[in-house]
C-alpha positions in Angstrom: 36.9 129.9 12.2 39.2 133.4 12.1 42.4 132.4 14.3 44.0 136.4 14.0 40.8 137.5 15.6 41.6 138.2 19.8 39.3 135.8 21.9 37.8 137.7 24.6 35.8 135.2 26.2 36.7 133.8 29.6 38.7 131.0 30.0 36.8 128.6 30.6 34.0 129.3 28.2 37.0 129.6 25.8 37.4 125.6 26.8 34.0 124.7 26.8 33.8 126.2 23.3 37.2 124.2 21.9 35.7 121.6 23.0 32.8 121.5 21.4 34.2 122.1 18.0 36.5 118.9 18.8 33.7 117.0 19.3 31.6 118.3 16.3 34.5 117.9 14.1 35.3 114.0 15.4 31.8 112.9 14.9 31.6 114.6 11.4 34.9 113.1 10.4 33.1 109.6 11.7 30.4 109.9 9.7 32.4 110.1 6.3 33.8 107.2 5.0 37.5 108.2 5.1 36.9 107.6 8.9 36.1 104.1 8.8 39.8 103.2 7.9 41.1 103.1 11.8 44.2 100.8 11.3 47.3 101.0 9.3 50.5 98.7 9.5 53.1 99.9 11.1 56.3 99.4 8.6 59.1 100.7 7.7 59.5 103.6 5.8 62.1 102.7 2.9 63.0 106.9 3.0 66.7 107.6 4.1 66.1 110.7 5.7 63.6 108.8 8.6 66.5 108.9 11.4 67.1 112.5 10.3 62.9 113.4 10.8 63.1 111.4 14.5 66.1 114.1 15.8 63.9 116.7 14.4 60.4 115.7 16.3 62.3 114.6 19.3 63.3 118.4 19.5 59.7 119.2 19.9 57.4 116.5 19.6 57.0 114.9 23.4 55.7 116.5 26.1 59.3 117.2 28.3 59.8 116.7 32.2 59.8 120.6 32.2 56.9 120.8 31.0 55.0 118.1 32.7 57.3 115.9 35.0 54.3 114.2 36.1 53.2 113.0 32.7 56.5 112.2 31.4 57.3 110.0 34.8 53.7 108.3 34.1 54.6 106.8 30.3 58.5 107.0 30.5 58.8 103.3 30.2 56.5 103.4 27.1 59.1 104.2 23.7 57.9 106.1 20.8 57.0 104.1 17.9 57.2 105.5 14.2 53.4 104.9 12.7 53.3 105.4 8.9 49.9 105.8 6.3 50.9 103.5 3.5 48.1 105.2 1.2 49.1 108.7 2.0 50.9 109.9 -0.7 48.2 108.7 -3.1 45.4 110.4 -0.9 47.5 113.8 -1.0 48.0 113.8 -4.7 44.7 113.1 -5.6 43.4 116.0 -3.4 45.9 117.8 -5.3 44.6 116.5 -8.6 41.2 117.0 -7.2 42.5 121.5 -6.3 43.8 121.7 -10.0 40.5 120.7 -11.2 39.0 123.4 -9.8 41.6 125.8 -10.4 42.1 126.0 -6.1 45.6 127.6 -5.3 46.8 127.1 -8.6 49.5 129.3 -9.0 51.6 128.6 -12.1 50.2 129.4 -15.6 51.5 127.8 -18.2 50.9 128.8 -21.8 51.9 126.8 -25.1 52.2 128.5 -28.6 48.8 127.4 -29.4 47.5 129.8 -26.8 46.6 126.6 -24.5 47.0 127.5 -21.0 47.3 124.7 -18.2 46.9 125.6 -14.8 48.8 123.6 -11.8 50.7 123.9 -8.7 54.0 125.4 -9.0 54.8 122.6 -5.9 53.7 119.8 -7.9 55.8 120.3 -10.9 59.1 121.6 -8.8 59.0 118.1 -7.3 60.0 116.9 -10.9 60.8 119.5 -13.5 64.0 121.2 -12.6 62.8 124.4 -14.8 60.1 125.0 -12.8 62.2 124.5 -9.6 64.3 127.5 -10.9 61.3 129.3 -11.1 60.2 128.3 -8.1 63.2 130.0 -6.5 63.2 132.5 -8.3 60.0 133.7 -7.8 60.4 133.8 -3.8 63.3 135.7 -4.1 61.1 138.1 -6.2 57.7 137.6 -3.8 56.2 136.7 -6.6 52.8 134.8 -5.7 51.8 133.1 -9.7 54.7 132.1 -12.2 53.8 132.4 -15.9 55.6 130.4 -18.6 55.3 130.4 -22.1 56.9 127.0 -23.8 58.8 126.8 -26.8 57.3 125.3 -29.7 58.4 122.1 -29.0 56.5 121.5 -26.5 53.1 120.6 -27.8 50.1 120.6 -25.9 49.8 116.6 -25.6 53.2 116.9 -24.6 52.8 119.0 -22.0 49.4 117.9 -20.4 51.2 114.4 -20.3 54.0 115.8 -17.9 51.1 117.1 -16.2 49.3 114.1 -15.3 52.2 112.5 -14.5 52.8 115.2 -12.0 49.9 114.3 -10.1 49.0 111.1 -10.7 52.5 109.0 -11.0 51.6 107.9 -14.9 50.6 108.6 -18.5 47.6 106.8 -19.6 48.1 107.5 -23.4 52.1 107.1 -23.4 52.5 105.4 -26.8 54.6 104.8 -30.5 52.2 107.8 -31.6 53.0 110.0 -28.5 56.4 109.3 -27.4 58.4 112.0 -29.5 56.0 114.8 -28.3 55.9 114.2 -24.7 59.7 113.1 -24.2 60.1 116.7 -26.0 58.3 118.2 -23.0 60.0 116.2 -20.9 63.0 117.1 -22.4 62.2 121.2 -21.6 60.7 121.2 -18.6 63.8 119.0 -16.9 61.8 115.9 -15.6 63.9 113.1 -16.1 61.5 110.6 -14.3 59.5 111.2 -17.8 62.5 111.3 -19.7 63.4 107.6 -18.5 59.7 105.8 -19.0 60.1 107.4 -22.7 63.2 105.8 -22.9 61.4 102.6 -21.7 58.8 102.6 -23.7 60.9 103.3 -27.0 63.1 99.8 -25.9 59.6 97.9 -25.7 58.3 99.5 -29.2 61.9 98.2 -30.7 61.3 94.6 -28.9 58.0 94.3 -29.9 57.6 93.1 -26.3 53.6 93.8 -26.0 51.6 95.9 -24.1 52.8 96.7 -20.5 50.9 94.6 -17.1 48.6 96.9 -15.5 49.5 96.1 -12.2 53.2 96.8 -13.0 52.1 100.0 -14.1 49.9 101.2 -10.9 52.6 99.8 -8.9 54.8 101.9 -10.8 52.3 104.9 -10.2 52.5 104.6 -6.3 56.0 104.4 -6.1 56.4 107.3 -8.0 54.0 109.5 -5.8 55.8 108.4 -3.0 59.3 109.6 -4.6 57.4 113.2 -5.6 56.2 113.2 -2.2 59.8 113.1 -1.0 60.7 115.7 -3.4 58.1 117.8 -2.1 59.0 117.4 1.3 62.9 118.3 0.5 61.7 121.8 -0.8 59.5 122.1 2.0 63.0 121.7 4.1 64.8 124.0 2.2 62.1 126.4 2.5 61.4 126.5 -1.3 58.3 128.0 -2.3 56.7 128.6 1.3 53.8 130.8 0.9 52.2 131.1 4.5 53.8 130.9 8.1 51.7 129.6 11.2 52.0 130.9 14.2 51.5 128.9 17.8 52.8 129.6 21.3 55.0 132.0 19.4 56.3 129.3 17.0 56.4 130.2 13.4 56.6 127.1 10.6 57.1 127.9 7.5 54.6 125.6 4.8 53.0 125.3 1.4 48.7 126.4 1.6 48.6 123.5 -1.0 50.1 120.9 0.8 48.3 122.2 4.2 45.0 122.4 1.9 45.2 118.7 0.5 46.4 117.3 3.6 43.3 119.2 6.2 39.7 120.5 5.6 40.9 122.8 8.1 43.0 124.7 6.2 41.3 123.7 2.8 38.4 125.8 4.3 40.4 128.6 5.9 42.2 129.7 2.7 38.9 129.4 0.3 36.7 130.3 2.6 37.7 134.2 1.6 38.2 135.8 5.2 41.6 137.3 5.5 43.5 134.4 6.6 42.6 133.7 2.7 45.4 136.2 1.8 47.3 136.5 5.0 51.1 135.3 4.6 51.2 134.6 8.3 48.3 133.3 10.4 48.1 132.5 14.0 46.7 129.5 15.6 45.1 129.7 19.6 44.8 126.8 21.8 47.0 124.6 19.8 50.7 123.4 21.1 53.9 124.5 19.0 55.0 120.7 18.8 52.0 119.1 18.2 51.7 121.6 15.0 55.1 120.8 14.0 54.2 116.9 14.3 51.2 117.4 12.4 53.0 119.5 9.6 55.7 116.7 9.1 52.7 113.9 9.0 51.8 116.6 5.9 55.0 115.9 4.2 55.7 112.4 5.3 52.4 110.9 6.3 54.1 109.5 9.5 53.8 110.0 13.2 56.4 109.2 16.3 53.8 108.3 18.5 54.2 107.3 22.3 51.7 107.4 25.4 53.3 110.7 26.5 52.0 112.5 23.2 49.3 111.0 21.3 46.3 112.4 23.5 47.0 116.0 22.1 47.8 114.7 18.9 44.8 113.1 18.5 42.8 116.4 20.2 44.8 118.5 17.6 44.5 116.2 14.6 40.7 116.6 15.6 40.9 121.0 15.9 42.7 120.3 12.1 40.1 117.7 10.9 43.2 116.5 9.3 41.9 112.3 9.1 45.4 110.6 8.4 46.9 111.9 11.7 43.4 111.0 13.5 43.8 107.6 11.8 47.2 107.0 13.0 47.1 108.2 16.7 43.5 105.6 16.6 45.4 103.1 15.2 48.4 103.1 17.6 45.7 103.5 21.0 44.4 100.5 19.4 47.4 98.3 18.5 49.2 99.3 22.2 46.8 99.2 24.4 47.4 97.9 27.9 45.8 97.2 31.1 47.3 100.4 32.6 46.8 103.1 29.2 42.9 102.1 28.5 41.1 103.6 30.8 42.9 106.6 29.9 42.1 106.2 26.9 38.7 105.5 28.0 38.7 108.9 29.8 39.9 110.6 26.9 37.5 109.3 24.2 34.1 110.1 26.1 35.6 113.5 27.0 35.5 114.3 23.3 32.8 112.1 22.3 34.9 109.8 20.1 32.4 106.8 20.4 34.8 104.6 18.3 37.8 105.0 20.4 35.1 105.0 23.9 33.9 101.8 22.5 37.2 100.5 21.8 38.9 101.2 24.9 36.0 99.9 27.5 35.9 96.6 25.0 39.9 96.3 26.3 39.3 97.2 29.9 35.8 94.0 30.1 38.0 91.1 28.4 41.4 91.9 30.3 39.5 93.2 33.7 41.5 91.2 36.2 44.5 93.0 34.6 42.9 96.2 34.8 41.8 96.1 38.2 44.9 95.8 39.4 46.2 99.4 38.5 46.2 102.3 40.8 44.0 103.9 38.1 41.0 101.4 38.5 40.6 103.1 42.2 40.2 106.5 40.0 36.8 104.8 38.6 33.5 106.6 39.4 31.0 104.2 41.5 28.8 104.5 38.0 31.2 103.1 35.7 32.5 100.6 37.8 28.4 99.3 38.0 28.3 99.5 34.6 31.4 97.6 34.2 30.4 95.1 36.9 26.9 94.2 35.3 28.4 94.0 31.6 27.8 90.5 29.6 31.2 91.8 28.1 33.2 91.4 31.7 35.7 88.9 31.3 36.6 87.1 34.8 38.2 83.5 35.6 35.7 83.4 38.8 33.8 85.2 41.0 36.6 86.1 43.4 38.2 88.4 41.1 35.1 90.1 40.6 35.3 90.4 44.7 38.6 91.4 44.8 38.2 94.4 42.4 35.3 95.5 44.6 37.3 95.6 47.9 40.2 97.3 46.1 38.0 100.1 44.6 36.0 100.7 48.0 39.6 100.5 50.1 41.3 102.9 47.9 38.5 105.5 49.2 36.7 103.5 52.5 35.4 106.3 54.5 33.5 108.1 51.3 32.5 104.5 49.1 31.5 102.2 52.0 28.1 103.5 51.2 28.5 101.5 47.6 29.6 98.5 49.2 26.4 97.0 49.6 25.1 97.7 45.6 28.3 96.6 44.5 29.0 93.6 46.4 25.2 92.2 44.7 27.5 92.2 41.2 29.5 89.5 42.9 27.7 85.9 42.5 29.3 84.1 45.7 27.5 81.5 44.8 29.3 80.4 42.7 32.4 80.2 44.3 34.3 77.2 45.3 35.0 76.2 48.9 38.7 76.9 48.6 37.4 80.5 46.9 35.3 80.9 50.2 37.7 80.2 52.3 39.9 82.9 50.6 37.2 85.6 50.7 37.1 84.9 55.0 40.9 85.4 54.9 40.2 89.4 52.8 37.4 90.0 55.2 39.8 89.7 58.1 42.2 92.6 56.9 42.2 95.3 59.1 39.3 97.9 58.0 38.7 101.9 58.4 35.3 101.9 60.2 33.4 99.2 57.6 34.8 95.5 58.9 31.4 95.0 60.3 30.0 95.7 57.4 32.2 93.9 55.2 31.5 90.8 57.6 27.9 91.5 57.9 27.5 91.9 53.7 29.4 88.4 53.5 26.7 86.8 55.7 24.0 88.2 53.6 25.3 87.2 50.5 26.4 83.7 51.0 23.1 82.4 53.2 19.4 81.4 51.3 18.6 86.0 51.2 21.4 85.2 48.6 19.3 87.1 45.5 21.2 85.5 42.2 19.6 86.5 38.9 21.3 83.5 37.5 23.1 80.2 38.3 26.0 81.5 35.7 28.1 84.5 34.8 27.6 84.9 30.9 30.7 86.3 29.0 29.7 87.7 25.4 32.4 87.7 23.3 32.6 90.2 20.3 32.6 87.4 17.5 31.5 84.0 17.8 33.2 80.1 17.1 31.4 79.0 14.4 30.6 75.6 13.8 30.0 73.7 10.2 28.5 70.3 8.9 30.1 67.3 10.0 28.8 63.9 10.9 26.8 63.3 13.8 25.6 60.1 15.6 22.0 59.0 15.4 20.0 59.0 18.2 19.9 54.7 19.0 23.7 54.8 18.1 23.3 52.6 15.0 25.3 55.1 12.0 26.9 58.4 11.5 25.1 60.9 8.8 26.5 64.1 7.4 25.0 67.0 8.3 24.0 70.6 7.0 23.5 72.2 10.2 25.3 75.3 11.2 25.8 76.4 15.0 27.7 79.9 16.7 28.6 80.6 20.4 27.0 83.2 21.4 28.5 83.4 24.9 30.3 81.4 27.4 29.3 80.7 30.8 30.5 80.0 34.4 28.8 78.0 36.4 30.0 76.6 40.4 34.1 76.5 40.6 35.5 75.2 37.4 32.3 73.9 35.6 32.0 76.2 32.0 29.5 75.9 29.2 29.1 77.2 25.9 25.8 78.7 24.9 25.4 77.4 20.9 22.8 78.6 19.2 21.4 77.4 15.4 22.8 80.0 12.6 21.0 77.9 9.6 21.7 75.0 7.6 24.6 74.6 5.0 22.3 75.4 1.3 21.8 72.0 -1.1 23.9 69.0 0.4 25.6 68.2 3.5 29.3 67.8 4.1 32.3 66.7 6.6 36.2 66.5 5.6 35.3 69.9 4.5 37.2 73.1 5.3 35.8 76.9 6.4 37.3 80.3 6.3 36.7 83.6 6.2 37.8 86.8 4.3 36.6 90.3 4.6 34.2 89.0 7.1 32.4 86.2 5.0 32.4 82.7 5.5 33.7 80.4 2.8 32.9 76.4 2.7 34.8 74.1 0.4 35.0 70.8 -0.8 34.5 68.1 1.9 32.1 64.7 1.3 28.2 64.6 1.6 28.2 60.8 1.5 30.3 58.2 2.0 30.4 56.6 -2.2 33.1 56.6 -4.0 31.6 59.5 -6.4 30.7 62.0 -3.0 33.9 63.9 -2.7 32.8 67.6 -3.8 34.9 70.4 -5.1 32.1 73.1 -4.8 32.8 76.4 -3.0 30.1 78.2 -1.3 30.0 82.4 0.7 27.7 83.1 3.0 27.1 86.9 4.2 26.2 87.1 7.9 24.7 90.4 7.6 22.7 89.7 4.1 21.9 86.4 5.6 22.6 85.2 1.7 24.5 82.3 0.5 26.1 82.7 -2.9 27.4 79.4 -5.3 31.3 80.3 -6.1 33.5 78.7 -9.2 34.0 75.2 -8.3 37.8 73.7 -7.4 39.3 71.9 -10.1 39.8 69.2 -8.2 37.7 67.1 -5.5 38.9 67.4 -2.4 38.2 66.2 1.3 40.8 66.0 4.3 42.6 68.9 2.9 43.7 72.0 4.1 42.5 75.2 3.6 44.5 78.7 4.5 44.1 82.3 3.6 47.5 84.5 2.6 47.0 88.0 1.2 43.3 87.5 0.8 43.0 84.5 -1.5 42.4 81.1 -0.2 44.9 78.3 -0.8 43.1 74.4 -1.0 46.3 71.9 0.0 46.8 68.5 -0.8 43.7 65.9 0.3 42.1 63.4 -1.2 39.5 62.4 -3.9 37.3 60.0 -5.1 40.1 57.8 -6.0 40.7 57.1 -2.6 44.6 58.5 -3.5 46.1 61.3 -1.6 47.0 64.7 -3.9 49.7 66.7 -3.9 48.1 69.6 -5.6 47.7 73.1 -4.6 45.2 75.6 -6.2 44.3 79.5 -5.0 40.9 80.9 -4.9 40.8 84.5 -5.7 37.8 86.2 -4.4 37.8 89.1 -7.0 37.8 87.1 -10.2 35.9 84.6 -8.5 38.2 81.6 -10.2 40.5 78.6 -9.3 43.5 78.3 -10.4 46.5 75.3 -10.0 49.6 76.7 -7.7 53.5 74.9 -7.5 52.3 71.5 -6.0 53.8 69.8 -2.9 57.1 67.6 -2.7 54.5 64.7 -1.8 50.8 64.0 -1.7 49.3 64.6 1.2 45.9 64.1 3.0 44.4 64.6 6.8 47.6 67.2 7.4 47.0 70.6 9.0 48.0 74.0 7.8 48.2 77.5 9.3 49.7 80.9 8.2 52.1 82.7 10.5 54.3 85.5 9.4 52.6 86.0 5.8 54.0 82.1 5.1 52.2 78.4 5.0 52.8 76.3 7.6 51.8 72.8 7.0 52.4 69.8 9.5 52.0 66.3 9.6 49.1 64.5 7.3 49.2 60.8 5.7 51.3 60.3 3.1 50.6 58.1 -0.5 51.2 55.1 1.8 48.7 56.0 4.7 51.4 56.4 6.9 51.7 58.9 9.9 53.9 61.8 9.4 56.0 64.4 11.8 57.2 66.3 8.8 56.8 70.0 9.5 57.3 72.0 6.2 57.5 75.8 4.3 54.8 76.0 1.7 55.4 78.9 -1.2 52.7 78.8 -4.1 55.5 80.0 -6.8 58.6 78.0 -5.4 57.1 74.9 -3.5 58.1 73.4 -0.1 60.8 73.5 2.4 61.2 71.0 5.0 61.9 71.9 8.8 62.7 70.1 11.8 59.7 67.7 12.5 57.5 67.4 15.2 58.6 65.2 18.5 55.2 62.8 17.7 53.8 62.1 14.2 50.2 63.0 14.0 47.3 63.2 11.2 43.9 64.2 11.7 44.5 66.2 13.7 44.2 70.9 14.6 46.9 73.8 14.0 46.4 76.9 14.9 49.1 79.9 15.1 48.8 82.0 18.4 51.4 84.5 19.5 53.9 84.0 17.2 53.7 80.1 17.8 52.1 77.7 16.1 50.3 74.7 18.0 49.3 71.1 17.3 46.7 69.3 19.1 44.8 66.1 18.3 44.5 63.7 16.0 45.8 59.6 15.8 49.4 58.9 15.9 50.7 55.7 14.1 53.5 53.3 14.6 54.1 49.9 12.9 50.9 50.3 10.9 48.9 50.6 14.2 47.3 54.0 15.0 45.8 55.6 17.9 44.7 58.3 20.0 47.1 61.5 20.2 46.6 62.9 23.4 50.1 65.3 23.7 50.6 68.6 22.0 52.9 70.6 21.3 53.6 73.9 19.5 56.7 74.9 17.2 58.9 78.4 17.8 59.3 79.5 14.2 61.8 82.5 14.7 64.5 79.8 16.3 63.3 76.7 14.3 62.4 74.0 17.1 59.1 72.1 19.0 58.5 72.7 22.3 55.8 70.3 24.6 52.8 71.6 26.2 50.4 70.1 28.6 48.4 67.3 26.7 45.0 67.3 26.6 43.1 64.4 28.7 40.3 63.7 26.1 41.3 62.7 22.4 40.1 65.0 19.6 40.1 62.6 15.6 39.0 64.8 13.1 38.0 67.5 15.2 37.7 71.6 14.4 39.7 74.4 15.9 39.9 78.3 16.6 41.5 80.9 18.1 39.2 83.3 19.6 40.6 86.4 22.0 43.7 84.6 22.2 42.8 81.4 23.2 42.7 78.0 21.3 39.5 75.9 20.8 39.3 72.6 20.0 35.9 71.2 19.4 34.3 67.8 19.4 36.3 64.6 16.9 36.2 61.1 18.4 38.0 58.7 19.9 40.5 56.2 17.7 40.4 53.5 20.2 36.7 52.9 20.4 35.5 55.7 18.2 32.8 57.0 20.8 32.2 61.1 20.1 34.0 63.3 22.0 31.3 66.0 22.5 33.3 68.6 24.3 35.1 71.8 23.8 39.1 72.3 25.3 40.4 75.6 25.6 43.8 76.5 26.2 45.1 79.6 27.8 48.8 79.9 26.4 48.7 82.5 29.7 47.9 79.5 32.3 49.8 76.6 29.9 46.2 74.3 30.3 43.1 73.1 28.9 40.0 74.2 30.2 36.6 71.6 29.9 34.0 73.4 28.3 31.6 71.0 28.4 29.1 70.7 25.1 28.6 70.2 21.5 25.6 71.2 19.4 25.0 68.4 17.6 28.1 67.0 14.6 31.4 66.1 16.5 33.4 64.6 13.9 35.1 65.8 10.8 33.1 69.3 11.7 35.0 73.0 10.3 35.1 75.8 12.9 36.2 79.6 12.6 35.6 83.0 13.9 32.8 85.1 12.7 31.4 88.3 13.7 27.6 87.7 13.1 24.6 90.6 13.2 23.9 91.9 16.8 19.8 90.8 16.3 21.5 86.8 16.6 22.7 87.5 19.9 20.3 89.1 22.0 
């Protein structure tokens, strides 16, 4: 690609050609392994220069009112945010090391007394060596493109190689008693204080005979060292030290380093290695790229972060595609996902479709369908094409609370341009399942019909008459909604057909879809996923880690030796079970949470019928269970959930089987810290985290040794440290299962303590509406089941 040649094609041909290139670039990047990672956490960079960077960005990064006042006003309510790529230093230095191995853009030749030559990038060495930094400055002044250094005899091949290894990897693999002196001599000669400090630390360890260093600490140290080196390189860039190329866009010239551009972007790497004239030019002109976008990506090359808002993210994404700069593209896609709302999602979908970004388009359309009622209330919804609108209205992923919402959306879209859209009314009205409406909703439809219309009032009334009579041809008596993930129910107890006794169960069920029937009646479509391996179980727990289902502990029958400590893992893609390491103790009625990728089994009871205070953690990497700090008291039938990287535990039975109202934060190394009590004591209940609050529901409460069903529900605000009541449930759920799916809490099954009858319903709590919905029907077992949310293969959900 030769950006220096003059483009003689017409403007429209240029635009189409440019768009085609971006589409091909994205498709290639989407196929690569690196493009699978689209979600990077937002975090505060501990670099002290962030505020200064932000001021520099604000001058040119965002669309100004002078450039595009309409765009600025449209997005002005969205403030910019700093998005960071935490793995960026590692990826940059890995690319630099690969380039060094290939001798690509290496401009530093160091020769030892043994006539051994080492080739490296002067910029990388200048980030930590005062000697190379000074030589680089002199080379700049003399306009030399290469630096030659013949080191003194005290610098050995081993020592110099160790310094180079540290410069590119942040660590020295062979730093030991035998090599210490040689490495220290090389570091002192080159002026590398960080390596000198490492040598001092190693010498102190050797003196104290403190043993080998921990691998984990060395790895963390390497990450920190590479981050510091990248900051030094950024400082050199800001001071224009070693800059060997000028990049021009829209008349603005930016200085940069070829090696950093090549390490950050396949576009630049190809440019500087293709043999074209840009390979040797000191100035490169880039066409069809805005200066603010180029400046933003250059800052990202040297820092791994971007300041983003909706006023700039589309242009930056487009530019990142042209530059084939995956880190910036990942940050932009992450921003779009994290900041998506009802007003923006249609813009994102249009952008993704224009650039054939299938992953982004799927994400935007999925958001729009699952927030359809909010999106339909926006002005942008009225700009949809009729083809798109029909596609969305026929989708099984369309989530609506009632058919009245669909009807309102159709009417709103038609009334935006009635003269041209009235001809589409008949087909669009077929998407509204009028028979599912209540009488009250029908009355509201009539009110809408009575609004003054522009030449289409009669048509509306005739359509209403046609589709609300026996001629209405509905494809079904319900509307189907297919969530992206499924509720999965594992094991539990089920009552026999003659109601004589309960039996443990091996069955596993999943919610394939949700169905809206007439009025408020809603059901879950349950399908069987399979059976548990070996024995049935109840009073067990399940969790999901990296898309795989873990089943832990529980009981397989009612005897004294029937509590289990086994652990199984199910891979839904492979449809395969795997037996894992056993827990150290048998546990039933315990709590199980996932924190930092590890599972914590907390408390519970065992075959001795006594509660336990022990806690153990499972590491999926090593397949091992190990004990951590115990609880302050023994607990069973309690509940636990994670918020803000902390484990919260509520209620349960103590050692005397008294029902507790306690709330505590548990730390695996420090133990328990008690917080304010719940307003009601409870055990055998459910606890889930949603929207920065912890909700508890169901279970039993105890007064004077007597237990009764607890219908009251409440949530804990961990920021303000208080409990607040919410709408109580209409039916008891003792020993029920719970999970959070798409921002709503599901309480599934359980029983009534008063008469021990099954509660074979699902209650769903919507925090926005602040009420419980009744989704009638559970598939099999109702008591002491376990539930989770799991992504299942598409072929199971057809």
